[in-house]
Phi, psi and omega in degrees: 000126179287160180301314178299320179294316178303312181293319178297317179297318177300308182300320179294317180291336175295329181267314189273340178075318181211141172229145175285160177302321179297321180296315183295319177299316182287312189278337181247005182045061180246153179271238181295135181243015186292339181235069176287138178287166173296144017260015186280149173239149174237137177228147182240138174209166174263126187222146173268147181296326175229168183304315186265002179296141179264358181256119178250144178224154177286124180231131177263139177239144180249131184222162177259329180265124183307326181301331178285346174291342178260002182288154177290162181301318181293328176293315179296319176302314183293319178298314179297319181294318180293322179296321180294324175299319178300318180296309183301321184274355180054049177270133175293151181303316185292348180259006190235136173224128177286137181252099188299327182270010184302322187289350180254008186222138175287333187268350184255130175282169182293325181209164177234138180247118177274086181270166176297344182261002181120183183282127182248130178280136181242127183222128176254131176249113179277000178109001182267350181284131172286165176303322178297318180294320177299312180301317181298312181297313179306316180292319179296326183281354181289350175286346178269167179300325179195174178217143178233130183244155174207161175208162178259013180236129179300317180299321179288324178299319179296316177301312181297320180304312179303314179297315183295311180301317181298331182265001177084017180272129187276335183277132176286147176293153183265141172264119189251142170243097183265355184274000000 
């Protein structure tokens, strides 16, 4: 791993908290990751791409903070997916902030993007949100300049799209590959 790649990965993980092995290989053009140097930690878990998926696969996640090596598979999936949203939206690290208490609140997004147009709410839906929860979140996020949603399921993206359009949200949800 070259020094610029090493430094970029550290800076990204300070913001994103966790990345899947696939993300690290794709975004940093790295090969085998079995022997990552310090300060990186790698943790492995079995995770479904979405909440209701019946197919679980082994995914390795790269983190900087040791506490994330003990995080559940769905927490790591969520972190990696939100990180992928930052990549897809091409948001600079300094304009992005992870919201740690978001998973415990209907009114808080997963992350916030400080864009030139104002603060944008970022939300990843792994498929566990009911229609009612989606509608509630969409309404709560209207206090921001905009909101961007994403999911790793085409079916879920279509469902989100319907809810967003019905609520007057102009941005289509993103289909994400966080694995």
